[in-house]
MARZAZA-443214 format. One record per residue (C-alpha): x, y, z; residue in one letter; residue number from 1. Coordinates in Angstrom, 2 decimals, decimal comma. Layout:
      c1      c2      c3 resn resi
       X       Y       Z    a  NUM
...
***
This chain:
      c1      c2      c3 resn resi
    2,11  -54,50  -20,22    m    1
   -1,51  -53,24  -21,55    a    2
   -1,06  -54,80  -25,25    r    3
   -2,02  -58,23  -25,60    d    4
   -1,38  -61,08  -28,56    n    5
   -4,55  -61,83  -30,41    i    6
   -5,11  -64,04  -33,10    i    7
   -7,67  -63,34  -36,10    l    8
   -9,75  -65,87  -37,27    r    9
  -11,64  -66,01  -41,26    c   10
  -15,23  -65,98  -40,43    t   11
  -15,65  -67,91  -43,80    a   12
  -13,88  -71,27  -43,35    c   13
  -12,32  -70,84  -40,11    g   14
   -8,50  -70,63  -40,75    d   15
   -6,57  -68,47  -38,16    e   16
   -4,29  -66,23  -40,39    n   17
   -3,26  -63,18  -38,10    y   18
   -1,33  -62,60  -35,36    i   19
   -1,52  -58,89  -34,12    t   20
   -1,91  -56,73  -30,55    t   21
   -4,52  -54,67  -29,03    k   22
   -4,34  -52,29  -25,94    n   23
   -7,11  -54,81  -23,90    k   24
   -7,69  -51,35  -21,63    r   25
   -8,74  -49,26  -24,20    k   26
  -10,85  -51,92  -26,49    h   27
  -12,12  -54,49  -24,43    p   28
  -14,80  -55,77  -26,93    d   29
  -13,46  -57,97  -29,57    k   30
  -11,61  -57,29  -32,84    m   31
  -13,88  -57,42  -36,09    e   32
  -11,55  -56,42  -39,52    i   33
  -11,92  -57,11  -43,33    q   34
   -8,43  -59,02  -44,23    k   35
   -7,26  -61,26  -46,84    y   36
   -7,90  -64,83  -46,19    c   37
   -5,00  -66,88  -48,59    p   38
   -7,66  -70,40  -48,16    k   39
  -10,86  -68,11  -49,62    c   40
   -8,72  -66,28  -52,01    n   41
  -10,68  -63,22  -50,88    k   42
  -11,38  -60,24  -48,63    k   43
  -13,40  -61,49  -45,65    t   44
  -14,39  -60,84  -42,07    v   45
  -11,94  -61,90  -39,57    h   46
  -12,66  -61,78  -36,09    k   47
  -10,65  -61,93  -32,53    e   48
  -10,33  -65,87  -31,50    k   49
  -11,41  -65,99  -27,84    k   50
***
């Protein structure tokens, strides 16, 4: 399968809040998206964990 599970980590506090999938063949670079962080209590940038 081309789709792999990835974990998104908050850049502000470092919490791992979301698990999602992405196609690594079409998008080999790291994902970066605005999501809600319950610890920070606001929307922050979440990056793909190593």
